[in-house]
C-alpha positions in Angstrom: 39.9 43.0 31.9 37.8 42.9 28.7 39.5 41.6 25.6 38.7 40.7 22.0 39.1 37.6 19.9 39.4 37.8 16.2 37.2 35.5 14.2 36.7 34.8 10.4 32.9 35.0 10.5 30.3 37.8 10.7 27.5 38.1 13.2 28.7 35.3 15.4 28.7 34.3 19.0 31.6 32.6 20.8 30.5 30.2 23.5 33.0 28.7 25.9 32.5 26.0 28.6 34.5 25.8 31.8 37.2 24.2 29.8 39.3 26.8 28.0 39.8 24.5 25.1 36.1 23.8 24.5 35.1 26.8 22.4 32.5 26.8 19.5 31.1 29.6 17.3 27.4 30.0 16.5 26.0 32.3 13.8 22.4 33.6 14.0 21.9 34.4 10.3 22.6 32.8 6.9 24.3 36.0 5.9 26.1 38.0 8.6 25.0 41.6 9.1 28.0 43.0 10.9 31.1 44.5 9.2 33.4 43.7 12.0 35.5 40.5 12.2 35.6 40.4 16.1 33.1 39.9 18.9 33.6 41.4 22.3 33.7 38.9 25.2 32.2 40.2 28.4 29.6 39.4 31.0 26.6 37.6 29.5 23.4 36.3 31.1 23.1 32.5 30.8 21.2 29.5 32.2 22.7 26.2 33.3 20.7 23.0 32.9 22.3 20.5 35.1 20.2 17.6 33.7 20.8 18.5 30.0 20.3 15.4 27.8 18.6 14.2 24.7 14.9 13.6 25.4 12.6 11.7 23.0 8.9 12.6 23.3 7.0 10.4 20.9 3.6 11.9 21.8 4.5 15.7 21.6 4.6 18.4 19.0 6.9 21.4 18.9 7.5 24.2 16.5 10.5 26.4 15.8 11.1 29.8 14.4 10.8 30.3 10.7 13.1 31.0 7.8 12.4 34.3 6.2 13.3 34.1 2.5 13.1 37.8 2.1 15.5 38.8 4.8 17.4 35.5 4.8 17.1 35.3 8.5 16.9 31.6 9.6 15.3 30.8 12.9 14.4 27.2 12.3 16.9 26.3 14.9 15.3 28.6 17.5 13.1 27.0 20.1 12.2 29.7 22.6 11.8 28.2 26.0 9.9 31.3 27.1 7.0 30.7 24.7 4.3 28.0 24.5 5.8 26.1 21.6 4.8 22.5 22.6 1.6 20.6 22.5 1.2 16.9 23.6 -1.3 14.2 22.7 -2.5 11.5 25.1 0.4 9.1 25.6 -2.0 6.3 26.3 -2.9 6.3 22.6 0.7 5.5 21.6 3.4 7.3 19.7 2.7 9.7 16.8 3.3 7.8 13.5 2.2 10.4 10.9 1.6 14.1 10.6 -0.3 15.5 7.6 -1.1 19.2 7.1 -4.4 20.1 5.5 -5.8 23.6 5.1 -5.3 25.2 8.6 -5.4 21.9 10.5 -2.7 19.4 11.3 -3.8 15.7 11.2 -2.2 13.6 13.8 -2.1 9.8 13.5 -1.1 8.0 16.6 -0.9 4.2 17.0 -4.3 4.1 18.6 -5.9 7.4 17.8 -6.5 9.9 15.0 -6.8 13.7 15.9 -6.3 17.0 14.4 -4.6 20.2 15.8 -5.9 23.7 15.1 -3.1 25.8 13.6 -3.0 29.6 14.3 -6.5 29.3 15.9 -8.1 27.8 18.9 -11.4 26.3 20.0 -14.0 28.1 22.0 -16.8 26.1 23.7 -20.3 27.4 24.0 -22.5 26.9 27.1 -24.2 24.0 25.3 -20.9 22.3 24.7 -20.6 23.3 21.0 -17.2 24.1 19.5 -16.3 27.3 17.7 -13.0 28.3 16.2 -11.3 31.7 16.5 -8.0 33.2 15.8 -5.4 32.7 18.5 -1.9 33.6 19.4 -0.8 30.0 19.7 0.6 28.3 16.7 -0.5 24.8 17.7 -4.0 25.2 19.2 -6.6 22.8 20.6 -6.2 19.1 19.7 -9.5 17.6 18.6 -9.9 13.8 18.4 -11.9 12.0 15.7 -14.6 9.6 16.8 -13.6 5.9 16.9 -10.7 4.0 18.4 -8.5 3.8 15.4 -4.9 4.6 14.6 -2.0 3.4 12.5 1.2 1.5 13.2 2.4 1.6 9.6 3.0 5.2 8.3 4.0 3.8 4.9 0.4 2.8 4.3 -0.8 6.4 4.4 -1.9 8.1 1.1 -4.3 10.8 0.1 -6.4 12.2 -2.7 -8.1 15.5 -2.3 -9.7 15.6 1.2 -9.6 11.8 1.5 -6.8 10.1 3.5 -6.2 6.4 3.6 -4.2 4.2 6.0 -4.2 0.8 7.6 -4.7 -0.1 11.3 -2.9 -3.4 11.8 -3.8 -3.8 15.4 -7.5 -3.7 14.6 -7.3 -5.5 11.2 -8.9 -2.5 9.4 -8.2 -0.2 6.4 -9.6 3.3 7.0 -10.6 6.4 5.1 -10.4 9.8 6.8 -12.6 12.5 5.2 -15.0 15.3 6.0 -17.4 12.8 7.5 -14.8 11.3 9.8 -13.3 7.8 9.9 -14.8 5.1 7.7 -13.7 1.4 7.9 -13.5 0.7 4.1 -12.2 -2.8 4.8 -15.8 -3.7 5.7 -16.8 -3.3 2.0 -16.9 -7.1 1.4 -13.3 -7.7 2.7 -13.7 -7.6 6.5 -12.6 -11.2 7.2 -9.7 -11.0 4.8 -8.2 -7.9 6.4 -8.8 -9.2 9.9 -6.8 -12.3 9.0 -4.1 -10.9 6.7 -3.1 -7.5 8.2 -1.8 -9.1 11.3 0.6 -11.2 9.2 2.1 -8.1 7.4 5.6 -6.9 8.2 5.2 -3.9 5.8 2.1 -2.2 4.5 2.6 0.0 1.4 -0.1 2.5 0.4 -0.4 4.7 -2.7 -3.2 6.5 -4.5 -3.5 5.7 -8.2 -4.8 8.8 -10.0 -5.0 7.0 -13.3 -7.6 4.5 -12.1 -8.8 6.6 -9.1 -8.2 3.9 -6.6 -6.3 3.4 -3.3 -3.7 0.7 -3.7 -2.5 -1.2 -0.6 0.2 -3.9 -0.6 0.4 -6.3 2.4 3.9 -7.8 2.6 5.1 -10.5 4.9 6.7 -13.9 4.7 3.6 -15.6 6.2 1.2 -14.1 3.6 -0.1 -16.6 1.1 -0.4 -14.8 -2.2 -4.0 -14.8 -3.4 -3.5 -14.3 -7.1 -0.3 -16.0 -8.2 1.7 -19.0 -7.3 4.9 -17.6 -8.9 5.3 -15.0 -6.2 5.1 -15.3 -2.5 4.7 -13.2 0.6 2.4 -10.3 -0.5 -1.1 -9.3 -1.6 -1.7 -6.1 -3.5 -5.2 -4.9 -4.0 -7.2 -1.8 -4.8 -10.2 0.1 -3.4 -12.4 2.0 -5.8 -14.3 5.1 -4.5 -16.8 5.1 -7.4 -18.0 1.5 -6.6 -17.3 1.8 -2.8 -15.6 -1.6 -3.0 -12.4 -3.6 -3.5 -12.1 -4.3 -7.2 -9.0 -6.2 -7.9 -5.8 -8.1 -6.7 -2.6 -7.3 -8.6 0.5 -9.3 -9.3 3.1 -6.7 -8.3 4.9 -6.0 -5.0 5.8 -2.2 -4.7 8.3 -0.8 -2.3 6.7 2.7 -2.9 4.1 4.2 -5.1 3.0 7.7 -6.2 1.0 9.6 -8.9 2.3 12.4 -11.1 0.3 14.2 -13.7 -2.4 11.5 -13.7 0.2 8.8 -14.2 0.8 6.1 -11.6 4.3 4.9 -10.8 5.7 2.3 -8.4 9.3 1.6 -7.2 10.6 -1.9 -7.1 14.2 -3.0 -6.6 15.4 0.6 -7.2 13.6 0.8 -10.5 10.7 3.2 -11.3 7.8 1.5 -13.3 5.1 3.4 -15.1 1.7 1.7 -15.0 -0.9 1.6 -17.8 1.8 2.2 -20.4 1.1 0.0 -23.4 4.4 0.7 -25.1 5.9 -2.3 -26.9 4.6 -5.9 -27.1 2.8 -7.8 -24.4 2.3 -4.6 -22.4 -1.1 -5.6 -20.9 -0.8 -7.4 -17.6 2.9 -6.8 -17.5 4.3 -6.0 -14.1 8.0 -5.4 -13.5 9.0 -7.2 -16.7 6.8 -10.3 -16.2 3.5 -11.1 -17.9 0.5 -12.5 -15.9 -2.9 -13.8 -17.0 -6.1 -11.9 -16.1 -8.1 -13.8 -13.5 -11.6 -13.3 -12.0 -12.8 -15.3 -9.1 -16.5 -15.2 -8.0 -19.2 -17.2 -6.3 -22.3 -18.5 -8.2 -25.2 -18.9 -5.8 -28.6 -18.6 -7.5 -31.4 -19.7 -5.0 -29.0 -20.0 -2.0 -31.3 -22.4 0.0 -31.5 -25.0 -2.7 -29.0 -27.8 -3.3 -28.5 -27.9 -7.0 -26.6 -29.4 -9.9 -24.5 -27.0 -11.9 -24.8 -28.5 -15.4 -23.5 -25.9 -17.8 -21.6 -22.6 -17.8 -21.8 -19.8 -20.3 -20.3 -16.3 -20.5 -20.5 -13.1 -22.6 -17.3 -11.4 -23.5 -14.2 -11.8 -25.6 -12.9 -15.2 -26.9 -10.4 -17.5 -25.1 -11.6 -17.1 -21.6 -10.9 -20.3 -19.7 -12.7 -21.7 -16.7 -9.7 -22.5 -14.7 -11.6 -24.1 -11.8 -15.0 -24.6 -10.3 -15.6 -26.1 -6.9 -18.8 -26.4 -4.8 -19.2 -26.1 -1.1 -19.5 -29.9 -1.0 -16.0 -30.3 -2.5 -17.1 -31.4 -6.0 -14.8 -30.1 -8.7 -15.2 -29.7 -12.5 -12.7 -30.3 -15.2 -11.0 -27.2 -16.5 -12.7 -25.8 -19.6 -10.5 -24.2 -22.2 -11.0 -21.3 -24.5 -12.8 -21.8 -27.8 -9.6 -21.2 -29.8 -7.1 -23.1 -27.6 -5.6 -26.1 -29.5 -3.6 -27.9 -26.8 -3.6 -28.7 -23.2 -1.1 -27.1 -20.8 -0.3 -30.2 -18.8 -2.3 -29.0 -15.7 -5.3 -31.0 -16.6 -6.2 -34.4 -18.0 -8.5 -35.0 -21.0 -11.7 -36.9 -20.2 -10.9 -39.6 -22.7 -8.7 -39.9 -25.8 -8.3 -36.5 -27.4 -11.5 -35.0 -25.9 -10.7 -31.5 -24.6 -13.4 -29.6 -22.7 -13.8 -26.2 -24.3 -16.2 -23.3 -24.8 -18.3 -23.3 -27.9 -19.6 -20.0 -29.4 -23.4 -19.9 -30.0 -25.3 -16.7 -30.7 -22.4 -14.5 -29.4 -22.2 -16.4 -26.1 -19.8 -19.1 -25.1 -21.2 -22.4 -23.7 -19.7 -25.5 -22.1 -20.9 -28.5 -20.1 -19.5 -29.0 -16.6 -18.0 -32.4 -16.1 -17.3 -33.7 -12.6 -13.5 -34.2 -12.1 -13.8 -37.3 -10.1 -15.4 -40.7 -9.8 -18.4 -41.7 -7.7 -20.1 -44.9 -6.9 -23.5 -45.5 -8.4 -26.4 -45.4 -6.0 -29.4 -47.6 -6.4 -32.4 -45.6 -7.6 -30.3 -42.6 -8.7 -29.9 -41.6 -12.3 -26.2 -41.4 -13.1 -26.0 -41.6 -16.9 -23.7 -44.6 -16.8 -24.3 -48.2 -15.9 -20.8 -48.6 -14.5 -19.8 -48.4 -10.8 -17.1 -45.8 -11.4 -18.0 -42.9 -13.7 -17.6 -39.2 -14.4 -21.0 -37.7 -13.9 -22.3 -34.6 -15.6 -22.4 -31.4 -13.4 -21.3 -30.7 -9.9 -23.5 -30.6 -6.8 -23.8 -28.0 -4.0 -25.4 -24.9 -2.6 -22.9 -22.7 -4.5 -19.8 -23.0 -6.6 -16.6 -20.9 -6.6 -15.5 -20.2 -10.2 -12.1 -18.9 -11.4 -12.0 -17.5 -15.0 -8.7 -16.8 -16.7 -7.4 -15.2 -19.9 -3.8 -15.2 -20.9 -4.0 -12.6 -23.7 -1.4 -9.9 -23.1 -1.5 -8.2 -26.6 -4.9 -6.6 -26.3 -7.6 -5.7 -23.8 -10.1 -8.4 -23.1 -13.6 -8.1 -21.6 -15.7 -10.5 -19.5 -19.2 -9.1 -19.2 -21.3 -11.8 -17.4 -21.0 -15.5 -16.4 -24.0 -17.7 -15.7 -25.0 -21.3 -15.1 -27.8 -23.7 -16.0 -28.9 -25.4 -12.8 -31.5 -28.0 -11.7 -32.6 -28.9 -8.3 -30.7 -31.8 -6.9 -32.6 -35.1 -6.4 
């Protein structure tokens, strides 16, 4: 005999299992549309899934009903089994790590493949094999792969600016840009070997787009990573790719947990604190990261006439005062004494004076800064070779090699400083 059960909710359904005590109530709308406070219980059509269980499909897409803000009808919990609401990608390419909607396409980043799905349209193929798009009834249409065997295993490395998307592929030791022209391996812009060696050591890879400098910033973090630019921190390298120069422009002394841009300002999060970059408020604002000041450093290779073994006798630069040559070492292992800025008055304990109170330093001449390179070591005089000293142990002038790697440093934090060009005076080695 039919009967009724009083409930305290509008527009609801009472569902009961075989157990009388196992009853739950489900409402189909945010705001009930019935004026009654009871639902009649009678015969209802139903399906029984004997193998009902949670199923994780890491390579599949599914869409639900929508929430209509005008009528306040919420169907986001509705997945109609009678409609084609799923679409799967190739499981051989790994799990889906990142989805990114763009225009009427849905970018799909798997572990080993990058594709896009057509939304509310589908692909039509011509007799010649060309592809056209047309409106379709399916919400998730054809899945189209991008050329190249790339993917991502670190969704946190993903960031975008306009139609450009950036991410890291740890398995292939590459950093990539996805744009209108497809996938481009931007790590090949002078940093191929570095990323091949370092990405595999990273436990976490944080990516963010810096609107203030128009660069993609990536931070490789892991206990086995030797920091490139600072001995005071360990386990990370943070560096930036500049679209205007199509190259990697700088390493940074900060380790972000997350980063984002807002109104052309760049922010990073570290230890639950939000830090605004490029803010020169207060003293010592330049080169200040997370409350600590760091010197500006530039490392480069000097290699004029690459096929000639040469003596690097002097070094000069154009730029602001107080740039220091922190180190210079040739491919033959010869090192030069540190050269201090023209206004520095004392040594910092990391280097030894040549003799007495002699302190190697830059001298300003005609708006350029000059200094002699002095070999930081002793050699044994060789018969027939001019050494500049009659002794058996001496400090010769210059350093010898095919090329030398130079590190310039400036510790000024109160003002901006510029280093325009650095050059050497060389002679062919005897």
